[in-house]
N, C-alpha and C positions, 0 to 999 in steps of 0.2 A: 156652377155648380161648386155646392161644401163636400171636401174628403177627408175625413180623418188620418192621418198616419202615426202608427206608432213603429216602434224600432226596438232591435234585440241585440245583446250581443256588445261586439263592437262597434256597431253604428248606432246602438244609441249614446255611445259616447261624443259625436259628431253634428247625429241630429235629433231631436228630442220629439218628442212625441209632441202633435199638435191637429190642429182643425186646420186646412186649407181654403182657401175660396177661389178656385181656378176658372178661366174662361178659357175656353178654345182646347181642354184636356180632355178628351172623349176613351181615350184606351190608355191604358198602362205603360205601354210603350211611352206614348206622351208624357206622359209623367216621371216615367225612368229618366227620360233626356231631360227634362224641367229640372228634377232633383240633382241627378247627374251635373249638370252646370253649377248650381246651387252651391253642390256642396263636391265639390271636385274629389275626393277621398271616396266616398261612395262608387264613382266610375274606378277606381284602384283593385276593390273586392268583389269575391263573387259572391254572390245574396242572392236568394229566391222572394219570390212575391206572396202574398197570400189575399185573396179579397174574401170578405166576408166570412174568412178564417178557413178559405178554401185556396192550398198550395195550387197555383197554377202554373202550368210549363208553356203558354204560349202568349200570345199578347190576348190581352180579356177587354171587352167593354167597360166603361164604369160611368156610374152614375148616380147621383146626388144621396149624400149619406152613405156612399160605400166606406169601410174601413179596406185602408190598403197596408198591412204588415212588411216593412223587411226584415228582412231576415240571415244573415250570418250563416255559414257551414255551421251545421249541428252534428250530434250523434247522439245515439241514446242506449242502454240497454237495459 
C-alpha cells in the first residue's frame, strides 16, 4: 500500500514529505508507531493527524493512496 506523508511546522524539520510503501499498516495508529520508531523526536511532541484533509480524533483505517498529514499544535485568528 502506498501512503503520502506530509508534515508541517517543527515536524517538517526532521520528517520530510514523502511517499511510503508499507505492508501490514492498516490504521493510523500503526503508522504512528512505525514513524515514531523511525523518528524518535516525533514521539516527544504533541501532534494531530489528518487523513485526506480531515483531522481525525481516533484511529482511522488507511487505504492505498491516502494522504496523512502530521501537524504540530497550531493556533489561528
